[in-house]
C-alpha positions as a LaTeX table, in Angstrom:
\begin{tabular}{lrrr}
\hline
Residue & $x$ (\AA) & $y$ (\AA) & $z$ (\AA) \\
\hline
Met1 & 55.65 & 39.66 & $-70.51$ \\
Asn2 & 53.33 & 39.22 & $-73.48$ \\
Gln3 & 49.91 & 37.82 & $-72.71$ \\
Ile4 & 47.10 & 36.24 & $-74.63$ \\
Ser5 & 44.06 & 34.74 & $-73.00$ \\
Leu6 & 41.97 & 31.61 & $-73.12$ \\
Asp7 & 39.57 & 29.89 & $-70.77$ \\
Phe8 & 39.74 & 26.21 & $-69.87$ \\
Gly9 & 38.58 & 24.29 & $-66.83$ \\
Tyr10 & 40.50 & 22.08 & $-64.40$ \\
Asp11 & 39.65 & 19.40 & $-61.84$ \\
Lys12 & 41.83 & 20.29 & $-58.87$ \\
Asn13 & 41.56 & 16.79 & $-57.42$ \\
Arg14 & 43.94 & 15.33 & $-59.99$ \\
Arg15 & 46.44 & 16.05 & $-62.70$ \\
Ala16 & 44.75 & 15.57 & $-66.03$ \\
Arg17 & 45.78 & 14.94 & $-69.56$ \\
Pro18 & 46.03 & 17.97 & $-71.85$ \\
Gly19 & 42.79 & 18.71 & $-73.66$ \\
Glu20 & 40.47 & 17.70 & $-70.84$ \\
Ser21 & 38.10 & 20.20 & $-69.26$ \\
His22 & 38.90 & 21.78 & $-65.87$ \\
Val23 & 38.06 & 24.76 & $-63.67$ \\
Ser24 & 41.35 & 25.96 & $-62.12$ \\
Gly25 & 45.06 & 25.26 & $-62.25$ \\
His26 & 47.88 & 25.62 & $-64.73$ \\
Arg27 & 48.52 & 24.29 & $-68.24$ \\
Leu28 & 51.68 & 24.22 & $-70.35$ \\
Phe29 & 51.62 & 23.85 & $-74.12$ \\
Phe30 & 53.47 & 24.78 & $-77.30$ \\
Ala31 & 51.59 & 26.92 & $-79.81$ \\
Leu32 & 51.69 & 29.11 & $-82.90$ \\
Cys33 & 50.00 & 32.51 & $-82.79$ \\
Ala34 & 48.62 & 34.33 & $-85.79$ \\
Pro35 & 49.35 & 38.01 & $-86.54$ \\
Asp36 & 46.75 & 40.64 & $-85.70$ \\
Ala37 & 45.33 & 40.85 & $-89.23$ \\
Val38 & 44.72 & 37.10 & $-89.29$ \\
Glu39 & 43.11 & 37.22 & $-85.83$ \\
Gln40 & 40.74 & 39.92 & $-87.09$ \\
Gln41 & 39.88 & 37.86 & $-90.19$ \\
Ala42 & 39.26 & 34.71 & $-88.13$ \\
Ala43 & 37.14 & 36.60 & $-85.62$ \\
Lys44 & 35.03 & 38.05 & $-88.44$ \\
Ile45 & 34.48 & 34.53 & $-89.83$ \\
Ala46 & 33.45 & 33.30 & $-86.39$ \\
Asp47 & 31.03 & 36.19 & $-86.00$ \\
Asp48 & 29.50 & 35.62 & $-89.44$ \\
Tyr49 & 29.03 & 31.88 & $-88.93$ \\
Gly50 & 27.81 & 32.44 & $-85.39$ \\
Lys51 & 25.02 & 34.63 & $-86.73$ \\
Ala52 & 24.26 & 32.30 & $-89.64$ \\
Phe53 & 23.86 & 29.27 & $-87.34$ \\
Ser54 & 22.38 & 31.14 & $-84.35$ \\
Leu55 & 25.28 & 30.33 & $-82.04$ \\
Ser56 & 25.11 & 31.89 & $-78.59$ \\
Ala57 & 28.88 & 31.98 & $-77.93$ \\
Lys58 & 30.96 & 34.91 & $-79.17$ \\
Pro59 & 34.56 & 34.81 & $-80.47$ \\
Arg60 & 37.29 & 36.55 & $-78.53$ \\
Leu61 & 40.35 & 37.73 & $-80.41$ \\
Thr62 & 42.67 & 36.78 & $-77.57$ \\
Thr63 & 41.72 & 33.10 & $-77.79$ \\
Leu64 & 42.97 & 32.65 & $-81.33$ \\
His65 & 46.06 & 30.45 & $-81.48$ \\
Met66 & 47.00 & 27.00 & $-82.73$ \\
Thr67 & 48.20 & 24.41 & $-80.22$ \\
Ile68 & 51.07 & 22.29 & $-81.54$ \\
Ile69 & 51.29 & 19.95 & $-78.56$ \\
Gly70 & 50.06 & 19.97 & $-74.97$ \\
Ile71 & 52.52 & 19.29 & $-72.16$ \\
Asp72 & 50.40 & 18.77 & $-69.04$ \\
Asp73 & 48.02 & 20.34 & $-66.50$ \\
Tyr74 & 49.10 & 21.01 & $-62.92$ \\
Glu75 & 47.63 & 22.21 & $-59.63$ \\
Glu76 & 50.78 & 24.30 & $-59.15$ \\
Leu77 & 53.18 & 25.01 & $-61.99$ \\
Pro78 & 56.42 & 23.06 & $-61.32$ \\
Glu79 & 59.71 & 24.75 & $-62.20$ \\
Asp80 & 61.21 & 21.45 & $-63.35$ \\
Ala81 & 58.43 & 21.02 & $-65.93$ \\
Val82 & 59.05 & 24.52 & $-67.28$ \\
Phe83 & 62.80 & 23.82 & $-67.43$ \\
Ala84 & 62.19 & 20.53 & $-69.27$ \\
Ala85 & 59.77 & 22.19 & $-71.69$ \\
Arg86 & 62.38 & 24.84 & $-72.50$ \\
Gln87 & 64.88 & 22.07 & $-73.18$ \\
Ala88 & 62.40 & 20.42 & $-75.53$ \\
Gly89 & 61.67 & 23.65 & $-77.37$ \\
Ala90 & 65.37 & 24.32 & $-77.93$ \\
Thr91 & 65.76 & 21.02 & $-79.85$ \\
Val92 & 63.44 & 21.98 & $-82.73$ \\
Glu93 & 64.80 & 22.58 & $-86.21$ \\
Ser94 & 62.17 & 23.83 & $-88.64$ \\
Ala95 & 61.80 & 26.41 & $-91.38$ \\
Pro96 & 58.96 & 28.95 & $-91.23$ \\
Ile97 & 55.62 & 27.22 & $-91.77$ \\
Thr98 & 52.88 & 28.50 & $-94.07$ \\
Ile99 & 49.49 & 27.68 & $-92.56$ \\
Thr100 & 46.25 & 27.80 & $-94.53$ \\
Phe101 & 42.81 & 27.13 & $-93.09$ \\
Asp102 & 40.20 & 26.83 & $-95.83$ \\
Arg103 & 37.36 & 25.13 & $-93.92$ \\
Ile104 & 35.22 & 25.82 & $-90.86$ \\
Met105 & 33.44 & 23.11 & $-88.88$ \\
Ser106 & 32.41 & 22.00 & $-85.39$ \\
Phe107 & 34.35 & 19.20 & $-83.73$ \\
Lys108 & 32.33 & 16.60 & $-81.82$ \\
Arg109 & 32.46 & 16.47 & $-78.02$ \\
Glu110 & 30.01 & 14.25 & $-76.20$ \\
Gly111 & 27.90 & 16.15 & $-73.68$ \\
Lys112 & 29.91 & 19.36 & $-73.98$ \\
Ala113 & 29.98 & 22.52 & $-76.05$ \\
Arg114 & 31.58 & 21.86 & $-79.42$ \\
Pro115 & 34.68 & 23.70 & $-80.62$ \\
Leu116 & 34.06 & 25.71 & $-83.78$ \\
Val117 & 37.37 & 25.50 & $-85.63$ \\
Leu118 & 39.23 & 26.57 & $-88.71$ \\
Cys119 & 41.18 & 23.76 & $-90.38$ \\
Gly120 & 42.69 & 22.82 & $-93.73$ \\
Glu121 & 45.54 & 21.17 & $-95.60$ \\
Gly122 & 47.98 & 24.10 & $-95.62$ \\
Gly123 & 50.97 & 23.10 & $-93.49$ \\
Arg124 & 49.85 & 19.45 & $-93.61$ \\
Lys125 & 53.42 & 18.09 & $-93.58$ \\
Pro126 & 55.50 & 20.58 & $-91.55$ \\
Leu127 & 52.95 & 20.99 & $-88.73$ \\
Pro128 & 52.82 & 17.26 & $-87.82$ \\
Arg129 & 56.61 & 17.21 & $-88.14$ \\
Leu130 & 56.85 & 20.04 & $-85.59$ \\
His131 & 54.35 & 18.21 & $-83.37$ \\
Val132 & 56.54 & 15.08 & $-83.43$ \\
Gln133 & 59.80 & 17.00 & $-82.95$ \\
Leu134 & 58.43 & 18.65 & $-79.83$ \\
Gly135 & 57.02 & 15.35 & $-78.58$ \\
Val136 & 60.40 & 13.65 & $-78.96$ \\
Gly137 & 62.11 & 16.60 & $-77.28$ \\
Met138 & 59.62 & 16.40 & $-74.41$ \\
His139 & 60.27 & 12.68 & $-73.98$ \\
Asn140 & 64.03 & 13.19 & $-73.98$ \\
Ala141 & 63.64 & 15.95 & $-71.37$ \\
Gly142 & 61.66 & 13.66 & $-69.06$ \\
Leu143 & 58.13 & 14.81 & $-69.92$ \\
Gln144 & 55.24 & 12.83 & $-71.39$ \\
His145 & 55.66 & 12.94 & $-75.16$ \\
Asn146 & 51.91 & 13.38 & $-75.91$ \\
Ile147 & 52.45 & 12.63 & $-79.61$ \\
Ser148 & 49.10 & 11.94 & $-81.26$ \\
Arg149 & 48.51 & 9.96 & $-84.45$ \\
Asp150 & 45.30 & 11.96 & $-84.81$ \\
Phe151 & 46.97 & 15.39 & $-84.58$ \\
Thr152 & 44.76 & 17.75 & $-86.58$ \\
Pro153 & 46.05 & 21.32 & $-86.96$ \\
His154 & 43.22 & 23.74 & $-86.22$ \\
Met155 & 42.35 & 27.08 & $-84.65$ \\
Thr156 & 39.45 & 27.11 & $-82.18$ \\
Leu157 & 37.21 & 30.15 & $-82.56$ \\
Leu158 & 34.62 & 29.49 & $-79.85$ \\
Tyr159 & 32.63 & 26.74 & $-78.09$ \\
Asp160 & 28.90 & 26.30 & $-78.59$ \\
Arg161 & 26.30 & 23.56 & $-78.14$ \\
Lys162 & 25.09 & 24.05 & $-81.71$ \\
Ala163 & 27.11 & 22.58 & $-84.57$ \\
Val164 & 28.33 & 24.11 & $-87.83$ \\
Pro165 & 28.71 & 21.54 & $-90.66$ \\
Pro166 & 32.02 & 21.38 & $-92.59$ \\
Thr167 & 32.03 & 24.34 & $-94.96$ \\
Ser168 & 34.63 & 25.69 & $-97.38$ \\
Leu169 & 35.67 & 29.30 & $-96.82$ \\
Gly170 & 35.43 & 31.74 & $-99.69$ \\
Arg171 & 38.64 & 33.39 & $-98.51$ \\
Pro172 & 41.11 & 31.09 & $-96.70$ \\
Val173 & 42.85 & 32.19 & $-93.51$ \\
Ser174 & 46.59 & 32.04 & $-94.13$ \\
Trp175 & 49.86 & 33.20 & $-92.58$ \\
Thr176 & 53.49 & 32.14 & $-92.27$ \\
Ala177 & 54.56 & 31.27 & $-88.73$ \\
Ala178 & 58.12 & 32.39 & $-88.05$ \\
Glu179 & 58.22 & 31.28 & $-84.39$ \\
Phe180 & 56.57 & 28.98 & $-81.87$ \\
Leu181 & 55.79 & 29.66 & $-78.22$ \\
Leu182 & 55.81 & 27.93 & $-74.84$ \\
Val183 & 52.63 & 29.10 & $-73.15$ \\
His184 & 51.50 & 28.92 & $-69.52$ \\
Ser185 & 47.72 & 29.10 & $-69.19$ \\
Val186 & 46.29 & 30.13 & $-65.82$ \\
Leu187 & 43.14 & 28.08 & $-66.05$ \\
Gly188 & 39.86 & 29.59 & $-64.98$ \\
Lys189 & 41.30 & 33.13 & $-65.21$ \\
Thr190 & 41.38 & 33.51 & $-69.03$ \\
Glu191 & 45.08 & 34.31 & $-68.86$ \\
His192 & 48.00 & 33.08 & $-70.94$ \\
Arg193 & 51.63 & 33.90 & $-70.28$ \\
Ile194 & 54.30 & 33.42 & $-72.91$ \\
Ile195 & 57.21 & 31.78 & $-71.12$ \\
Asp196 & 59.58 & 31.41 & $-74.06$ \\
Arg197 & 59.69 & 31.58 & $-77.84$ \\
Trp198 & 61.88 & 30.12 & $-80.55$ \\
Pro199 & 62.32 & 31.24 & $-84.17$ \\
Leu200 & 61.61 & 28.87 & $-87.05$ \\
Leu201 & 64.72 & 29.37 & $-89.11$ \\
Gly202 & 65.26 & 26.09 & $-90.96$ \\
\hline
\end{tabular}
């Protein structure tokens, strides 16, 4: 089984909405992953801007992915949720998506470390369409749809208390995504497990 890694937190006293901060548990989400060359480019950008703005956090290659839509967080991963997520993923019809990130900036988070992200307009139409398709598929499969009007495609590089202002990149980060993934994150253990994957064929 392929693995990538990422670290989130989890409050074990309750199920929480995707995107909240926790310390242990399990998370399901759909994502796009960049090829190795793009990961290396993004990590180099994160390192350069980290030094320029005296950030204490360091990028990790294995964290670099783009979440399309979160499903939910769980104390124990339920098989019925995985089955429903697979049903939702199988409903998607989309061509390969060209993604271009031409800006770097810190997102705001009150009282917490800020995500340093890559973002841009490349894929502006097909990425929200994929987000909505998966949300509708999730709803039809009995899951929360989690469709967001404020969906902003981005790739998180690291988290740091210091902020980086919106800045244009001299060399954009770009790739064409030919598949999307259903990912199980073991929270608090920096571990991701790819449960399933679907090609973007059109």
